[in-house]
Residue frames as qw, qx, qy, qz and C-alpha x, y, z in Angstrom:
[[0.321, 0.617, 0.699, 0.169, 4.62, -11.41, 11.45],
 [0.092, -0.125, 0.149, 0.977, 4.32, -8.29, 9.31],
 [0.175, 0.629, 0.741, -0.156, 0.80, -6.83, 9.28],
 [0.089, 0.036, 0.310, 0.946, -0.54, -4.33, 6.75],
 [0.228, 0.652, 0.624, -0.364, -3.74, -2.32, 6.80],
 [0.194, 0.149, 0.486, 0.839, -4.93, -0.71, 3.56],
 [0.170, 0.628, 0.498, -0.572, -7.41, 2.17, 3.64],
 [0.052, -0.018, 0.514, 0.856, -9.23, 3.50, 0.62],
 [0.544, 0.283, 0.221, -0.759, -12.61, 3.86, -1.01],
 [0.718, 0.286, 0.633, -0.057, -14.75, 1.41, -2.94],
 [0.648, 0.749, 0.134, 0.011, -13.60, 1.21, -6.54],
 [0.051, 0.889, -0.455, -0.024, -9.93, 1.99, -5.84],
 [0.791, 0.294, -0.533, 0.060, -8.82, -1.66, -5.76],
 [0.358, -0.638, 0.533, -0.426, -8.23, -1.85, -2.00],
 [0.886, -0.151, 0.385, -0.211, -9.24, -5.51, -1.74],
 [0.893, 0.426, -0.034, 0.144, -7.44, -6.63, -4.90],
 [0.202, 0.789, -0.462, 0.350, -4.35, -4.72, -3.72],
 [0.567, -0.503, 0.570, -0.316, -4.32, -6.71, -0.47],
 [0.954, 0.127, 0.258, -0.081, -4.77, -9.93, -2.44],
 [0.698, 0.641, -0.216, 0.235, -1.88, -9.13, -4.79],
 [0.102, -0.744, 0.552, -0.363, 0.34, -8.21, -1.83],
 [0.790, -0.277, 0.489, -0.244, -0.50, -11.54, -0.24],
 [0.922, 0.371, 0.093, 0.050, 0.26, -13.37, -3.48],
 [0.378, 0.790, -0.400, 0.269, 3.59, -11.54, -3.84],
 [0.393, -0.594, 0.629, -0.313, 4.60, -12.78, -0.38],
 [0.910, 0.020, 0.380, -0.163, 3.42, -16.31, -1.23],
 [0.770, 0.616, -0.135, 0.099, 5.53, -16.23, -4.40],
 [0.136, 0.729, -0.579, 0.338, 8.55, -15.62, -2.16],
 [0.595, 0.001, -0.789, 0.155, 7.78, -18.81, -0.24],
 [0.053, -0.096, 0.571, -0.814, 6.17, -17.07, 2.72],
 [0.047, -0.538, -0.837, 0.091, 2.79, -17.51, 4.36],
 [0.068, 0.003, -0.029, -0.997, 0.26, -14.76, 3.74],
 [0.076, 0.587, 0.804, -0.058, -3.39, -13.93, 4.09],
 [0.046, -0.036, -0.126, -0.990, -5.53, -11.09, 2.80],
 [0.064, -0.580, -0.811, -0.027, -9.12, -10.17, 3.61],
 [0.013, -0.453, -0.150, -0.879, -11.38, -7.11, 3.49],
 [0.067, -0.471, -0.686, 0.551, -13.64, -5.32, 5.93],
 [0.004, 0.429, 0.479, 0.766, -16.59, -3.56, 4.37],
 [0.183, 0.288, 0.480, -0.808, -18.92, -1.01, 5.84],
 [0.599, 0.597, 0.254, -0.469, -21.35, 0.18, 3.23],
 [0.591, -0.029, 0.665, 0.456, -20.57, -1.76, 0.07],
 [0.458, 0.834, 0.307, -0.021, -20.87, 1.01, -2.50],
 [0.610, 0.455, 0.052, 0.646, -18.56, 2.88, -4.83],
 [0.081, 0.683, -0.134, 0.714, -16.73, 5.60, -2.92],
 [0.714, -0.658, -0.034, -0.235, -17.50, 4.27, 0.57],
 [0.142, -0.714, 0.668, -0.157, -14.53, 3.75, 2.93],
 [0.968, 0.061, -0.235, -0.060, -13.01, 0.27, 2.62],
 [0.299, -0.710, 0.632, -0.088, -10.31, -1.41, 4.68],
 [0.940, 0.181, -0.288, -0.035, -8.35, -4.51, 3.70],
 [0.547, -0.694, 0.467, -0.035, -5.73, -6.41, 5.64],
 [0.813, 0.407, -0.411, 0.071, -2.68, -8.46, 4.75],
 [0.642, -0.649, 0.407, -0.013, -0.45, -10.55, 6.99],
 [0.705, 0.539, -0.453, 0.082, 2.94, -11.92, 5.94],
 [0.606, -0.621, 0.479, -0.134, 4.98, -14.40, 7.95],
 [0.260, 0.486, -0.824, -0.128, 7.54, -17.15, 7.58],
 [0.043, 0.067, 0.978, -0.193, 5.28, -19.62, 9.38],
 [0.138, -0.519, -0.783, -0.313, 1.58, -20.49, 9.25],
 [0.150, -0.192, 0.161, -0.956, -0.78, -17.65, 10.14],
 [0.177, -0.373, -0.904, 0.112, -3.56, -18.65, 12.51],
 [0.081, 0.395, 0.334, -0.852, -5.00, -15.20, 13.25],
 [0.173, 0.487, 0.744, 0.423, -8.27, -14.35, 11.53],
 [0.076, -0.841, -0.417, 0.336, -9.23, -11.04, 13.08],
 [0.351, 0.901, 0.058, 0.247, -8.70, -7.57, 11.57],
 [0.633, 0.153, -0.245, 0.718, -5.26, -5.99, 11.88],
 [0.321, -0.906, -0.276, -0.007, -5.51, -3.67, 14.86],
 [0.410, -0.792, 0.288, 0.349, -1.77, -2.98, 15.29],
 [0.801, 0.582, 0.048, 0.127, -0.32, -2.71, 11.79],
 [0.650, -0.341, 0.238, 0.637, 3.35, -2.60, 10.93],
 [0.166, -0.054, 0.424, 0.889, 2.46, -0.65, 7.80],
 [0.373, 0.653, 0.476, -0.455, -0.38, 1.47, 6.48],
 [0.229, 0.140, 0.580, 0.769, -1.18, 2.02, 2.84],
 [0.221, 0.615, 0.430, -0.622, -3.56, 4.94, 2.41],
 [0.397, 0.307, 0.674, 0.542, -5.04, 4.87, -1.06],
 [0.016, 0.771, 0.425, 0.474, -7.28, 7.92, -0.62],
 [0.330, 0.063, -0.376, 0.863, -5.88, 10.98, 1.17],
 [0.368, -0.462, -0.162, -0.791, -9.39, 12.40, 1.64],
 [0.774, -0.424, -0.466, -0.061, -9.74, 9.86, 4.45],
 [0.494, 0.234, -0.476, 0.689, -6.83, 11.39, 6.41],
 [0.073, -0.133, 0.404, -0.902, -8.90, 13.75, 8.51],
 [0.670, -0.185, -0.235, -0.680, -12.18, 11.78, 8.44],
 [0.945, -0.189, -0.253, -0.082, -11.16, 8.42, 9.88],
 [0.464, -0.747, 0.477, -0.004, -8.60, 7.43, 12.54],
 [0.824, 0.468, -0.317, -0.036, -6.33, 5.75, 10.00],
 [0.322, 0.589, -0.641, 0.372, -3.30, 5.66, 12.28],
 [0.746, -0.460, 0.240, -0.418, -4.93, 3.77, 15.15],
 [0.955, -0.199, 0.220, 0.026, -2.65, 1.04, 16.50],
 [0.710, 0.594, -0.197, 0.322, 0.36, 1.94, 14.32],
 [0.725, -0.558, -0.042, 0.402, 3.51, 1.66, 16.41],
 [0.098, -0.903, 0.197, 0.369, 6.33, 4.20, 16.30],
 [0.358, -0.363, 0.725, 0.463, 8.46, 1.95, 14.05],
 [0.595, 0.492, 0.631, -0.073, 5.59, 1.58, 11.56],
 [0.250, -0.006, 0.529, 0.811, 5.54, 2.49, 7.88],
 [0.357, 0.684, 0.434, -0.466, 3.08, 4.87, 6.24],
 [0.247, 0.023, 0.614, 0.749, 2.64, 5.12, 2.48],
 [0.300, 0.640, 0.435, -0.557, 0.10, 7.70, 1.26],
 [0.452, 0.473, 0.575, 0.491, -1.22, 8.16, -2.25],
 [0.009, 0.957, 0.192, -0.220, -0.49, 11.85, -2.74],
 [0.602, 0.554, -0.027, 0.575, 1.77, 14.24, -4.61],
 [0.199, -0.837, 0.187, -0.475, 1.97, 16.34, -1.42],
 [0.412, 0.238, -0.754, 0.454, 4.29, 15.63, 1.51],
 [0.419, -0.458, -0.739, 0.264, 3.24, 14.95, 5.11],
 [0.138, -0.312, -0.251, 0.906, 3.56, 18.61, 6.08],
 [0.240, 0.023, -0.369, -0.898, 1.36, 19.72, 3.18],
 [0.474, -0.309, -0.766, -0.304, -1.18, 17.04, 4.10],
 [0.478, -0.643, 0.093, -0.591, -1.48, 18.50, 7.62],
 [0.947, -0.260, -0.186, 0.033, 0.44, 15.60, 9.16],
 [0.406, 0.660, -0.428, 0.466, 3.73, 17.36, 9.89],
 [0.364, -0.574, 0.509, -0.528, 3.45, 17.34, 13.67],
 [0.946, -0.094, 0.187, -0.247, 2.17, 13.74, 13.67],
 [0.860, 0.434, -0.215, 0.162, 5.04, 12.61, 11.43],
 [0.052, 0.779, -0.507, 0.365, 7.72, 14.00, 13.76],
 [0.691, -0.427, 0.506, -0.291, 7.27, 11.01, 16.07],
 [0.950, 0.197, 0.242, 0.003, 8.04, 8.48, 13.30],
 [0.554, -0.298, 0.498, 0.597, 11.22, 7.52, 11.46],
 [0.333, 0.660, -0.126, -0.661, 11.30, 9.75, 8.40],
 [0.187, 0.337, -0.809, -0.443, 12.48, 6.93, 6.13],
 [0.145, 0.254, 0.949, -0.118, 9.34, 4.98, 7.15],
 [0.292, 0.699, 0.426, -0.495, 7.04, 7.71, 5.82],
 [0.201, -0.128, 0.579, 0.780, 6.45, 8.40, 2.16],
 [0.551, 0.586, 0.305, -0.510, 3.96, 9.77, -0.31],
 [0.273, -0.079, 0.746, 0.602, 3.73, 8.72, -3.93],
 [0.456, 0.325, -0.033, -0.828, 1.34, 10.09, -6.58],
 [0.340, 0.029, 0.936, 0.085, -0.18, 6.67, -7.25],
 [0.482, 0.654, 0.514, -0.275, -3.42, 7.94, -8.80],
 [0.264, 0.819, -0.279, -0.426, -1.45, 10.13, -11.20],
 [0.124, -0.408, 0.863, 0.270, 0.75, 7.15, -12.11],
 [0.445, 0.295, 0.841, -0.086, -2.32, 4.95, -12.63],
 [0.449, 0.786, 0.222, -0.363, -3.90, 7.56, -14.90],
 [0.107, 0.740, -0.535, -0.393, -0.64, 7.95, -16.83],
 [0.055, -0.312, 0.927, 0.200, -0.04, 4.23, -17.36],
 [0.197, 0.267, 0.939, -0.088, -3.40, 2.49, -16.97],
 [0.139, -0.282, -0.447, -0.837, -5.77, 5.29, -17.94],
 [0.564, -0.607, -0.481, -0.286, -7.93, 4.80, -14.83],
 [0.142, -0.683, 0.400, -0.595, -7.66, 6.29, -11.31],
 [0.932, -0.322, -0.139, -0.095, -6.98, 2.97, -9.57],
 [0.048, 0.836, -0.499, 0.224, -3.86, 3.46, -7.41],
 [0.886, -0.389, 0.221, -0.125, -3.53, 0.01, -5.83],
 [0.926, 0.194, 0.019, 0.323, -0.80, -1.50, -8.02],
 [0.326, 0.728, -0.235, 0.556, 1.35, 1.64, -8.04],
 [0.482, -0.713, 0.307, -0.407, 1.11, 1.67, -4.24],
 [0.972, -0.188, 0.127, 0.066, 2.29, -1.95, -4.08],
 [0.705, 0.479, -0.133, 0.505, 5.40, -0.92, -6.02],
 [0.054, -0.750, 0.275, -0.599, 5.94, 1.89, -3.51],
 [0.811, -0.505, 0.155, -0.250, 5.30, -0.50, -0.62],
 [0.950, 0.090, -0.061, 0.292, 8.05, -2.83, -1.84],
 [0.458, 0.579, -0.212, 0.641, 10.50, 0.10, -1.89],
 [0.270, -0.706, 0.247, -0.607, 9.64, 1.61, 1.48],
 [0.804, -0.454, 0.258, -0.283, 9.30, -1.54, 3.61],
 [0.296, 0.535, -0.788, -0.073, 11.56, -3.96, 1.74],
 [0.618, -0.136, 0.683, -0.364, 9.41, -6.80, 3.12],
 [0.793, 0.369, 0.483, 0.041, 8.71, -8.04, -0.40],
 [0.378, -0.232, 0.485, 0.754, 10.61, -7.69, -3.65],
 [0.394, 0.492, -0.117, -0.768, 9.38, -5.63, -6.58],
 [0.256, 0.205, -0.850, -0.413, 9.77, -8.70, -8.83],
 [0.012, 0.265, 0.939, -0.220, 7.27, -10.56, -6.65],
 [0.290, 0.545, 0.329, -0.715, 4.79, -7.68, -6.89],
 [0.340, 0.448, -0.470, -0.680, 5.16, -7.67, -10.67],
 [0.165, 0.017, -0.970, -0.179, 4.58, -11.42, -10.84],
 [0.142, 0.424, 0.765, -0.464, 1.44, -11.04, -8.70],
 [0.337, 0.550, -0.010, -0.764, 0.23, -8.33, -11.09],
 [0.282, 0.290, -0.759, -0.510, 0.84, -10.65, -14.06],
 [0.040, -0.179, -0.980, 0.078, -1.26, -13.33, -12.38],
 [0.184, 0.547, 0.558, -0.597, -4.13, -10.84, -11.90],
 [0.416, 0.752, 0.007, -0.511, -4.08, -9.01, -15.24],
 [0.753, 0.172, 0.516, 0.369, -3.27, -9.94, -18.81],
 [0.514, 0.586, 0.366, 0.509, -1.82, -8.25, -21.88],
 [0.196, 0.613, 0.026, 0.765, -1.90, -4.48, -22.13],
 [0.532, -0.758, -0.079, -0.370, -3.54, -4.04, -18.71],
 [0.876, -0.368, -0.047, 0.309, -0.82, -6.10, -17.03],
 [0.615, 0.266, 0.026, 0.742, 1.93, -4.15, -18.80],
 [0.065, -0.733, -0.086, -0.671, 0.34, -0.81, -17.86],
 [0.692, -0.702, -0.052, -0.160, -0.01, -1.76, -14.19],
 [0.862, -0.145, -0.022, 0.484, 3.55, -3.07, -14.12],
 [0.395, 0.498, 0.021, 0.772, 4.80, 0.24, -15.53],
 [0.357, -0.778, -0.048, -0.515, 2.90, 2.12, -12.78],
 [0.853, -0.514, -0.040, 0.088, 4.33, -0.16, -10.06],
 [0.767, 0.104, -0.010, 0.634, 7.88, 0.22, -11.38],
 [0.171, 0.634, 0.012, 0.754, 7.65, 4.01, -11.56],
 [0.569, -0.746, -0.036, -0.345, 6.16, 4.21, -8.04],
 [0.901, -0.291, -0.052, 0.316, 8.95, 1.93, -6.77],
 [0.585, 0.337, -0.013, 0.738, 11.56, 4.21, -8.34],
 [0.140, -0.751, -0.035, -0.644, 9.99, 7.33, -6.80],
 [0.737, -0.654, -0.002, -0.170, 9.83, 5.83, -3.31],
 [0.889, -0.090, -0.033, 0.449, 13.30, 4.26, -3.55],
 [0.392, 0.527, -0.028, 0.754, 14.75, 7.62, -4.61],
 [0.373, -0.758, -0.001, -0.534, 12.97, 9.38, -1.74],
 [0.880, -0.472, -0.030, 0.049, 14.15, 6.77, 0.75],
 [0.773, 0.175, -0.064, 0.606, 17.74, 7.09, -0.51],
 [0.108, 0.671, -0.053, 0.732, 17.62, 10.86, 0.02],
 [0.605, -0.694, 0.034, -0.390, 16.31, 10.40, 3.57],
 [0.940, -0.239, -0.068, 0.232, 18.86, 7.68, 4.42],
 [0.608, 0.451, -0.130, 0.640, 21.72, 9.98, 3.37]]
């Protein structure tokens, strides 16, 4: 089972991101579940959502305590909350930022992890460019597909089409594709 924990703030599409990730896995014929965990339900408050993906039925219903991957939608949470709790050494970390791990103050922490499992992508900038709103969730799903390779980009795009229509769907798809390209390029450089 592949378990994902998504951290962000209310209004950034954390919950809908987990739902679209779950749908993308389902579209590939896999079992998936997505659910949120709310503290204070207000705009800007920290929000966590979870997604599990497996080839067989998923019976667990509790929060993901030991994720295989983290998606961090809001880098302001990095030094406020223990985002990395339970992440094993083989885990993936994708952070919404134009800065690298060193610049984010995570250089020493990152040394213990596989460098090709760690990536930043300017998802908010991509969302503003393509969608016109600072909602980074879909761009991060494109990046997630590139860094983990647990789902295909085509499946993410199909999940986006099922969630949005017309111009909004096309804009989100463009953001996801560009984020995928950025992360894939970064991963290729690190693999070399």
